[in-house]
C-alpha positions as CSV (number, residue, x, y, z in Angstrom):
1,M,92.8,82.1,189.7
2,V,93.2,81.8,186.0
3,N,90.6,83.5,183.8
4,P,88.6,80.7,182.1
5,G,87.7,82.9,179.1
6,S,84.4,83.8,177.6
7,F,83.8,80.5,176.0
8,Q,82.6,77.8,178.5
9,G,80.2,74.9,178.5
10,A,78.4,74.2,175.3
11,R,79.9,77.3,173.6
12,K,83.4,76.0,174.2
13,E,82.5,72.4,173.1
14,F,81.0,73.8,169.8
15,L,84.1,75.9,169.1
16,L,86.5,73.0,169.9
17,A,84.5,70.8,167.6
18,E,85.1,73.3,164.8
19,K,88.9,73.3,165.2
20,A,89.7,70.7,162.5
21,A,87.4,72.4,159.9
22,Y,89.0,75.8,160.6
23,K,92.5,74.4,160.5
24,E,91.7,72.8,157.1
25,A,90.3,76.1,155.9
26,V,93.4,78.0,156.9
27,A,95.6,75.5,155.0
28,G,93.2,75.7,152.1
29,G,93.1,79.4,151.9
30,Y,89.5,79.9,152.7
31,A,89.7,80.7,156.4
32,R,87.5,83.9,156.2
33,D,84.6,81.9,154.7
34,A,85.0,79.1,157.2
35,L,85.1,81.6,160.1
36,A,81.9,83.3,158.8
37,N,80.2,80.0,158.6
38,I,81.3,79.0,162.1
39,Q,80.1,82.4,163.4
40,R,76.7,81.9,161.6
41,R,76.3,78.5,163.1
42,F,77.4,79.6,166.5
43,F,74.8,82.4,166.7
44,K,72.1,79.9,165.6
45,R,73.0,77.8,168.7
46,F,73.8,80.6,171.1
47,P,71.5,83.6,170.3
48,I,72.9,87.0,171.1
49,N,70.2,87.5,173.7
50,L,71.1,84.3,175.6
51,P,73.3,85.3,178.5
52,L,76.9,83.8,178.5
53,S,76.2,82.1,181.8
54,V,73.3,80.1,180.2
55,D,73.7,77.1,177.9
56,P,70.9,75.9,175.7
57,T,69.5,72.5,176.6
58,P,70.7,69.5,174.5
59,E,67.2,69.4,173.0
60,E,67.5,73.0,171.9
61,L,70.9,72.4,170.4
62,A,69.7,69.3,168.6
63,A,66.7,71.3,167.1
64,V,69.0,73.8,165.4
65,D,68.7,73.7,161.6
66,D,71.6,75.3,159.9
67,D,69.8,75.4,156.6
68,V,67.0,77.7,157.8
69,P,67.7,81.3,156.9
70,E,68.5,83.7,159.7
71,V,65.9,86.2,160.9
72,E,66.8,89.7,159.6
73,Y,66.5,92.3,162.3
74,E,65.5,95.7,160.9
75,A,66.2,99.1,162.5
76,P,63.1,100.5,164.2
77,D,60.8,102.7,162.0
78,E,60.7,106.2,163.4
79,D,57.5,107.0,161.5
80,R,55.6,104.2,163.3
81,M,56.6,105.1,166.9
82,L,56.3,107.8,169.4
83,P,59.7,109.6,170.0
84,D,60.3,107.9,173.3
85,E,59.4,104.4,171.9
86,F,61.7,105.0,168.9
87,S,64.6,106.1,171.1
88,A,64.3,103.0,173.3
89,A,63.9,100.7,170.4
90,M,66.8,102.3,168.6
91,K,69.0,101.9,171.7
92,A,68.1,98.2,172.0
93,F,68.8,97.7,168.3
94,E,72.2,99.4,168.4
95,D,73.1,97.6,171.7
96,R,72.3,94.3,169.9
97,Q,74.4,95.2,166.9
98,R,77.4,96.2,169.1
99,L,77.1,93.0,171.0
100,I,77.1,90.9,167.8
101,Q,80.1,92.8,166.5
102,F,82.0,92.4,169.8
103,R,81.4,88.7,169.8
104,K,82.4,88.4,166.2
105,D,85.6,90.4,166.9
106,V,86.5,88.2,169.8
107,S,86.4,85.2,167.5
108,T,88.6,86.8,164.8
109,V,91.4,87.8,167.0
110,V,93.0,84.3,166.9
111,P,94.2,83.5,163.3
112,C,94.2,79.7,163.9
113,L,92.8,77.4,166.5
114,S,95.8,75.0,166.8
């Protein structure tokens, strides 16, 4: 059986809808900015903590406001936690950062969606 890839369902639909804008950005020389914007909008619709096997509802997708600033996640404060709490919080924070970077890296492998 052929591997369907990581992007399925609403994620795939979103990315396919961005093809024309990305192709135009490549031709216009601003592909990096366009890709950053696509990634920003993608993560608003498909939060990093949402499993890849779960799609947001159409209502949740319709409620996304691209103009609202993103929530800034700060590293845990060691001075406010017990050592075990800090260790667990730091692991969760680092795991989240790695997952974000991995998903960003996956989307930058292909130079043009043609």
